[in-house]
C-alpha positions in Angstrom: 99.5 249.7 129.7 96.4 248.2 131.4 94.4 250.8 128.9 96.2 249.7 126.0 96.0 246.0 126.6 92.1 246.9 127.5 91.7 248.7 123.9 93.7 245.6 121.9 91.5 243.3 123.7 88.4 245.2 122.8 89.4 245.6 119.1 90.2 241.8 119.0 86.6 240.7 120.3 84.8 239.1 117.8 81.9 240.9 116.0 78.8 239.3 117.3 77.2 236.7 114.5 73.7 238.3 113.0 72.0 235.5 115.0 73.4 236.6 118.3 72.2 240.1 117.3 68.9 238.9 116.5 68.4 237.2 120.1 69.6 240.3 121.8 67.3 242.6 120.0 64.5 240.1 120.6 65.3 240.2 124.1 64.8 244.1 124.4 61.6 243.9 122.9 59.4 243.1 125.7 61.0 246.1 127.9 59.8 248.6 124.9 56.7 250.9 124.7 54.8 250.0 121.3 56.8 252.7 119.3 60.5 251.7 120.5 59.2 247.9 119.7 58.2 249.0 116.0 61.5 250.8 115.4 63.8 247.8 116.6 61.7 245.4 114.6 62.6 247.8 111.6 66.3 246.5 113.0 65.5 243.0 113.2 64.1 243.2 109.7 67.5 244.6 108.5 69.2 241.7 110.3 67.0 238.8 108.7 67.4 240.0 105.2 71.6 239.8 105.7 71.1 236.4 107.1 72.2 233.3 104.9 70.0 230.5 104.9 72.2 228.4 108.0 71.8 231.7 110.3 68.1 232.1 109.3 67.4 228.3 110.4 69.0 228.9 113.4 66.9 231.8 114.9 63.7 230.0 113.5 63.5 227.7 116.6 60.6 226.6 118.6 62.0 228.6 121.6 62.0 231.8 119.8 58.3 231.0 118.7 57.3 230.3 122.0 58.9 233.1 123.8 56.7 235.5 121.4 53.8 233.6 122.1 54.6 234.2 126.2 55.3 237.9 125.6 52.0 238.2 123.5 50.2 236.3 126.5 51.7 238.2 128.9 51.1 241.8 126.7 54.7 242.8 126.7 54.2 242.7 122.9 51.8 244.1 120.9 49.8 241.6 118.6 50.2 243.9 115.4 53.8 243.8 116.1 54.2 240.4 116.7 52.7 239.6 113.5 55.1 242.6 111.7 58.3 240.9 113.0 56.6 237.3 112.3 56.0 238.2 108.4 59.5 239.1 108.0 60.7 235.9 109.7 58.3 234.2 107.3 59.1 235.9 104.2 62.7 235.6 104.5 62.4 231.7 105.4 60.4 231.3 102.2 62.4 233.3 99.9 65.9 231.8 101.0 64.1 228.3 101.2 64.5 227.4 104.5 62.2 224.6 105.4 61.8 223.4 109.2 58.5 222.4 111.4 59.6 224.5 114.3 56.6 227.2 114.1 53.9 223.9 114.0 55.3 222.6 116.9 54.9 226.2 118.7 52.3 227.5 121.2 52.7 230.4 119.1 51.2 228.3 115.9 48.0 227.0 118.3 47.3 230.5 119.6 47.3 231.7 115.6 45.0 228.6 114.3 42.7 229.5 117.4 42.2 233.2 116.7 41.9 232.7 112.6 38.9 230.5 114.0 37.7 232.8 116.6 37.6 235.8 113.8 36.0 233.9 110.7 33.0 232.5 113.4 32.3 236.3 113.9 29.5 238.2 112.2 30.6 240.2 108.8 30.1 243.3 110.4 32.2 242.4 113.6 35.0 240.9 111.5 38.2 242.6 111.5 39.3 241.5 107.9 42.5 243.3 108.2 43.4 241.6 111.3 42.1 238.0 109.6 44.2 238.3 106.6 47.5 239.4 108.5 46.8 236.3 110.9 46.5 233.9 107.6 49.5 235.5 106.2 51.7 234.7 109.1 50.5 231.4 109.6 51.1 229.9 105.9 54.1 231.9 105.8 55.9 230.3 108.9 54.1 226.9 108.2 55.3 223.9 106.1 52.6 221.5 107.4 49.2 223.2 108.4 45.8 222.5 108.9 43.8 221.8 106.0 40.9 223.0 107.8 42.5 226.7 107.6 42.6 226.7 103.6 39.1 227.5 102.9 39.5 230.1 105.4 43.1 231.4 104.4 42.8 231.4 100.6 39.4 233.4 99.7 40.7 236.1 102.5 43.8 236.5 100.8 42.3 236.5 97.3 40.2 239.1 98.4 43.2 241.4 99.1 44.9 240.3 95.7 41.7 241.5 94.0 41.9 244.8 95.2 41.7 247.8 92.5 43.4 250.3 94.3 46.5 251.6 92.8 48.4 252.9 96.0 52.1 251.9 96.7 50.5 250.3 100.0 48.3 248.1 98.2 50.7 246.5 95.7 52.6 245.9 98.8 49.7 244.0 100.1 48.7 242.3 96.9 52.3 241.0 96.6 52.3 239.8 100.2 49.0 237.9 99.6 50.1 236.5 96.6 53.5 235.5 97.6 51.9 233.3 100.6 49.4 231.9 98.4 52.3 230.7 96.0 53.7 228.9 99.3 50.7 226.7 99.5 51.7 223.3 98.3 49.7 221.7 95.7 48.6 218.8 97.4 46.3 220.4 99.4 43.6 221.4 96.4 41.0 219.0 96.3 38.9 220.3 93.4 40.8 222.5 90.8 37.6 224.8 89.9 38.3 226.2 93.4 39.3 229.8 93.2 39.8 229.4 89.6 37.9 232.4 88.9 39.9 234.6 91.2 43.2 233.8 90.3 42.0 234.1 86.6 40.9 237.6 87.4 44.0 238.8 89.0 46.3 237.8 86.5 43.9 239.0 83.7 43.9 242.5 85.4 47.9 242.7 85.1 48.1 241.7 81.9 45.6 244.9 81.0 46.7 247.2 83.5 50.1 246.2 84.8 48.7 246.8 88.3 51.1 243.8 90.1 54.6 243.8 90.7 56.9 241.2 89.1 57.1 239.0 92.2 53.4 239.2 92.8 53.1 238.3 89.0 55.1 235.4 89.4 53.5 234.3 92.9 50.0 234.5 90.9 51.0 231.8 88.1 52.8 229.8 91.0 49.5 229.6 93.0 47.4 228.7 89.5 49.9 226.1 88.4 50.2 224.7 91.7 46.7 223.6 91.5 46.9 222.2 88.3 49.6 220.0 88.9 47.8 216.6 88.3 46.1 218.4 85.4 47.4 217.5 82.0 45.3 220.0 79.7 45.4 223.5 81.6 43.7 224.9 78.9 43.1 228.2 80.7 46.7 228.4 81.3 47.5 227.9 77.3 45.0 229.2 75.6 43.2 231.7 77.6 46.0 233.4 79.5 49.1 232.6 77.1 51.5 231.4 79.9 54.2 230.7 77.3 54.2 234.2 76.4 53.7 235.7 79.2 56.7 234.0 81.4 58.8 234.8 78.4 58.4 238.2 78.2 58.8 238.6 82.4 62.0 236.3 82.0 63.5 238.4 79.2 63.0 241.4 80.7 64.5 240.1 84.3 67.4 239.1 82.4 67.8 242.2 80.4 67.7 244.6 83.3 70.4 242.3 85.6 74.0 243.0 85.5 75.3 239.4 85.2 79.1 240.8 85.4 78.3 241.5 89.8 78.7 238.6 91.6 75.4 237.5 93.8 77.1 238.7 97.2 78.0 242.1 95.7 74.1 242.6 94.4 71.7 245.2 96.0 68.6 244.3 97.4 66.6 245.1 94.5 68.9 243.1 92.0 68.9 240.5 94.5 65.1 240.6 94.5 65.3 240.2 90.7 67.5 237.3 90.8 65.2 235.4 93.4 62.2 235.9 90.7 64.3 234.4 87.9 64.7 231.4 90.0 60.8 231.3 91.2 59.7 231.6 87.6 62.4 228.6 86.7 60.9 226.3 89.3 57.2 227.3 88.0 58.7 226.4 84.5 59.6 222.8 85.9 55.9 222.5 87.1 54.7 223.4 83.5 56.8 220.9 81.7 56.1 218.1 83.9 52.1 218.4 84.2 51.1 220.5 80.5 50.3 218.4 77.1 49.4 221.6 75.6 52.0 223.2 73.3 51.7 226.1 70.8 54.4 228.6 68.9 54.4 230.7 72.2 56.4 228.1 74.2 59.2 228.2 71.5 60.0 232.1 73.1 60.2 230.5 76.4 62.6 227.8 75.6 64.6 230.8 74.1 64.3 232.9 77.5 65.4 229.8 79.1 68.3 229.1 77.3 69.2 233.2 77.5 69.1 233.1 81.3 71.4 230.0 81.2 73.8 231.9 79.2 73.8 235.1 81.0 74.5 233.4 84.6 77.4 231.7 83.7 80.3 232.8 85.6 77.9 234.5 88.2 75.0 232.3 89.4 75.7 228.7 88.6 72.8 227.7 90.5 70.5 229.7 88.0 72.4 228.3 85.1 72.4 224.7 86.4 68.3 225.3 87.1 67.8 225.8 83.6 69.0 222.5 82.0 66.0 220.3 83.8 63.0 222.2 82.0 64.8 221.8 78.7 65.6 218.1 79.7 61.7 217.6 80.4 60.6 219.7 77.6 62.8 217.3 75.1 60.8 214.1 76.9 57.5 215.5 75.6 56.2 214.2 72.2 54.3 217.3 71.2 57.8 219.3 71.4 59.6 218.9 68.0 63.3 218.5 67.7 62.8 221.8 65.1 61.6 223.7 68.2 64.3 222.3 70.4 66.8 223.7 67.4 65.2 227.2 66.7 64.9 228.3 70.4 68.9 227.3 71.0 68.3 224.5 73.4 69.7 221.8 71.5 73.4 224.3 71.4 72.6 225.2 75.3 73.0 221.7 76.1 75.8 221.1 73.5 77.6 223.6 75.1 76.9 222.6 79.1 77.9 219.3 78.1 81.6 220.5 77.5 82.1 222.6 80.2 85.1 221.1 82.6 83.2 221.1 85.7 80.1 219.5 85.6 77.9 217.5 88.8 76.5 214.9 88.2 72.7 215.8 88.0 73.5 218.5 85.3 76.0 215.5 83.3 72.6 213.4 83.7 70.1 215.7 82.8 72.2 216.8 79.2 72.7 212.9 78.3 69.1 212.3 78.4 68.2 215.2 76.7 70.5 214.2 73.7 69.1 210.6 74.2 65.5 212.0 73.7 66.7 214.4 70.7 68.2 211.3 69.1 65.0 209.1 69.9 62.8 211.5 68.0 65.0 211.9 65.2 65.2 208.0 64.5 61.2 207.9 64.3 60.2 208.0 60.6 57.4 209.3 59.3 54.9 207.8 56.8 54.1 211.7 55.5 56.8 212.1 52.7 57.0 215.8 53.8 57.6 215.1 57.1 59.8 212.8 56.4 61.7 215.1 54.3 61.9 217.5 57.5 63.1 214.9 59.3 66.1 213.8 57.4 67.0 217.7 57.2 66.8 218.5 61.3 68.7 215.2 61.6 71.6 216.5 59.2 71.5 219.9 61.3 72.1 218.1 64.2 74.6 216.0 62.9 76.6 219.3 61.5 76.6 220.4 65.2 77.5 217.3 67.1 80.3 217.1 64.9 81.5 221.0 64.5 83.0 220.8 67.9 83.7 217.1 68.4 81.0 216.4 70.6 80.8 212.8 70.0 84.3 212.4 72.1 82.6 214.3 75.1 79.8 212.0 75.2 81.7 209.0 74.9 84.2 210.4 78.0 81.0 209.7 79.9 80.5 206.5 79.1 81.9 205.1 82.4 79.8 206.4 84.4 76.3 205.8 82.5 75.5 203.0 84.9 76.2 205.2 87.9 73.8 207.8 86.7 71.1 205.6 86.5 71.1 204.2 89.9 71.4 207.5 91.4 68.9 209.6 89.4 66.5 206.8 88.0 66.3 208.5 84.6 67.2 205.2 82.6 70.2 206.4 80.6 70.6 204.3 77.4 74.1 202.7 77.9 75.0 202.4 74.2 77.0 205.5 72.7 75.0 205.4 69.0 71.9 206.3 71.0 73.1 209.5 71.9 74.8 210.5 68.9 72.0 209.3 65.8 73.7 206.9 64.0 77.3 208.4 63.6 
């Protein structure tokens, strides 16, 4: 009876949480030799990849970072192994969008800063470039607010790795890590836009010619470049020389085509989950572009089309991605150089009209859809002095009105009228309170 009860008690015992498993394995590291540590770090990596955002937030604590610093100081953990584990933590934090300032408050952060400065001061012949790059990657991955003094050290060091010409799998991983870290550097840390422009342009051009980057690395290279030009309106190098519209559209179309969108996100394997992540990052990069750039060409109609494709493909599976696509469409509609013809041709208008008829919409999506329709309405009401352009405007207006009338969109928009004022207060988007401004003089 006692044995049976003991078995029952064991069966009923709760499975340790991922955070508890992580902490237990971390405690064991200081009692292992170097090789045993590496094996356990692989186990810790697997646990980190399984964690959700909240679990990852809980283990990324000041206590953990201080503990690792003590283990390094007391030589209970090899620096190489510590960096390996911390890189896994940093990557997961970035990719799962976990934001906290625990690392920068820790003794480990101060240790790494000092080591970076000391290694950089050494004569070139005595400097360990691999160690310096590893320290820079680790520091930038884990930090949210870092010392600006480290940017002139870390960025050139990581760009040097990203510029490697070798084609080995190890080099591809090194490039991916270096560019992923660089994409994490906030746009406000750059003082002069010409800094590192030559290097990142070369990296992007090399990939366009030789396809020597992973999909995540290529997206990260663009994000690094785009962050630096956030306050620059022209972005000529991005549009005319590097063909951002064409490249982003192609990458998004390939990712969308290869995805099994019928699967729920929680059932996707690691490779599929990574592709979802890259799509999300591309959509975020597009937000930066549409908010900041004032150059437009025919390539960008294809880019709008690819956003529409993702919006439709992700419905019913990844609501987060599907919803993310509406915002860049709204921003594009606000730009004077984007014509209503572009929005029609790309399918953007159809996508927004389909979206606004969904039964369950959060306030932000409603707001973005309504703002998009107001922007289209404003464009269609602007008469042209040129006769041919005026005829085109009237033809486009007619096409838009027919779309609005087909499925009873007028009634749908009127149904939101009571919340216009609430949305204005919540999102400061200056939505018109007049229904006629959404319907182009119907």
